[in-house]
Structures are given as structure tokens and as C-alpha cells.
C-alpha positions as CSV (number, residue, x, y, z in Angstrom):
1,X,143.2,50.5,141.9
2,X,146.4,52.3,143.0
3,X,146.3,55.0,145.8
4,X,148.1,58.3,145.1
5,X,148.8,61.1,147.5
6,X,148.2,64.5,146.1
7,X,149.1,67.7,147.9
8,X,146.4,70.4,147.5
9,X,145.7,73.7,149.2
10,X,144.0,73.5,152.5
11,X,141.0,75.2,150.9
12,X,140.2,72.0,149.1
13,X,140.1,69.9,152.3
14,X,136.3,70.3,152.6
15,X,135.9,69.7,148.8
16,X,137.5,66.2,148.7
17,X,134.7,64.4,146.9
18,X,134.2,67.2,144.4
19,X,138.0,67.3,143.7
20,X,138.0,63.6,143.0
21,X,135.0,63.9,140.7
22,X,136.7,66.8,138.8
23,X,139.9,64.9,138.4
24,X,138.0,61.8,137.2
25,X,136.0,63.8,134.7
26,X,139.0,65.5,133.3
27,X,141.0,62.3,133.0
28,X,138.1,60.8,131.2
29,X,138.0,63.8,128.9
30,X,141.7,63.4,128.2
31,X,141.2,59.8,127.3
32,X,143.3,58.6,130.2
33,X,140.4,56.7,131.9
34,X,137.4,54.8,130.6
35,X,134.0,55.7,131.8
36,X,134.0,52.7,134.1
37,X,137.4,53.6,135.5
38,X,136.4,57.2,136.1
39,X,133.2,56.1,137.9
40,X,135.2,53.7,140.1
41,X,137.5,56.5,141.0
42,X,134.5,58.4,142.2
43,X,133.0,55.4,144.0
44,X,129.9,55.5,141.9
45,X,128.1,53.3,139.4
46,X,129.1,53.7,135.7
47,X,125.6,54.8,134.7
48,X,125.7,57.6,137.3
49,X,129.0,59.1,136.0
50,X,127.5,61.1,133.1
51,X,125.9,63.4,135.7
52,X,129.5,64.1,137.0
53,X,130.6,64.8,133.4
54,X,127.7,67.3,133.0
55,X,128.6,69.0,136.2
56,X,132.1,69.8,134.8
57,X,130.9,70.4,131.2
58,X,132.7,67.3,129.8
59,X,131.1,65.6,126.9
60,X,129.9,62.0,127.4
61,X,130.8,61.1,123.9
62,X,134.5,61.6,123.0
63,X,133.8,61.9,119.3
64,X,135.8,64.4,117.3
65,X,135.0,66.1,114.0
66,X,137.7,63.9,112.5
67,X,135.9,60.8,113.7
68,X,132.7,62.0,112.1
69,X,134.4,62.6,108.8
70,X,136.1,59.2,108.8
71,X,132.8,57.5,109.5
72,X,131.0,59.4,106.7
73,X,133.8,58.5,104.3
74,X,133.6,54.9,105.4
75,X,129.8,54.7,105.1
76,X,129.8,56.5,101.7
77,X,131.9,53.7,100.2
78,X,128.8,51.5,100.3
């Protein structure tokens, strides 16, 4: 894992862990990180990360309406 330095307002100094969790959740939501990578970023186990997602109202399943339609079309061929 690479270490990055991020300048944030002093007000976030006491919120370091929450800021990292927020960034990991949003990067997961954007498809930039896998669930495991996001959990590693937070220093937690993969199976504990869904609680972080819930805290920031990020869906665990990144499944769009287009994905559902494509699956229905694929299944209806059979």
C-alpha cells in the first residue's frame, strides 16, 4: 500500500480515523477500490467494512439499474 500525505483543515485532526473511513467508503462507492482494499485502508477486516459503508450511506452492492436490466435480458434468453 502506498502512503499519501493529504492536507486537511486543523478541525479534522481529531477525526483522523473517521476521515480515512469516509475516504475509503467513497472510493469504494466510486469503484476505485475493492471491498478488501477499502477495508485494508481502514485497518479493519473485510467483513467489518459494510458497517463503515452503512455509516456513510454507501450501498454494499454496487449494482446499477442497467446491471439489473442486462441480467434480466440475459436470463430471459433461456
